[in-house]
C-alpha angles and dihedrals in degrees: 000000000000125000095340135105130199117229115197126232086182102153090134090062092053099249135101117212128190123215119303111282095032096077132220126313090213110108115240092238091055093044091054090063093051129091113272092229119030135179132175098195108092094223091053094040092052092046091052089052092052092049092049090050095048103036122066090184091057092047093049092050094050092045090054092049096047097086092050096066090227117132149168123236113208108208141176123233093260089062097060143054124205121227123201105231092210102047100020089229114151123219142157127281112272102255091203087070119087098204145352136187124210124176115213103232125212131181116329092004095298118158132203099155134041121191118215116190118197119184097220094166094056094044091049093046092054092049092048092050090050093049094240122175114254092249092058092057093047092048090052090051088055091048092051092049092047089057101039099038105031095026099046115004101045095055090054090049094047090052094038085213143075087257086077091074111142107197136215117236118299117225109288093015118123106252093231091057092062118102098232095047093046089055093044091054092055089060094041090054093053091047094042091237097140128255124286113228102162137066094230135055097285094115094059118100091237091061091059082070127051116323118281107258 
């Protein structure tokens, strides 16, 4: 995401986080009893429940992570601020973005918390303007979560370190060769959400309609 860092204002998820690089104030013992992936927004919370119900791979990954106390917080743009790593200036999440992942780094690159921001309002607004069926919007939320949570956040949590980074395609690389998209497609297959073959948004239901503006 370039020289930016996401700082959580995630009171709704029951955790207080300090700025990136300073770690989480949540004690490890308390974190170990919390859900591995949490969301306060009802659309995101319900989508996470559907994914967990339909994907054995997802369930196994979260069950393995539960004893570690590491977790992902799935937030909406109003729950975060974005800090420029170069200038230190704070701003709002770019509402033209659909999603972003930011690991909260501690000493020596260790990670206990990953922040996943999903712009539910923007995604829903586009679907409503295009006259999509409700199921198309909900399926796209699940596709976005499959990519951002299982594709990006879970590898960080499994490693407990920045070395767990699972990247999107590099320029010139086939999309399906990229780590995050390969992982996303495992979840998509189990949920019957189609297969992603591009590096953009072409596999979302909304892109089968006019281009996202």
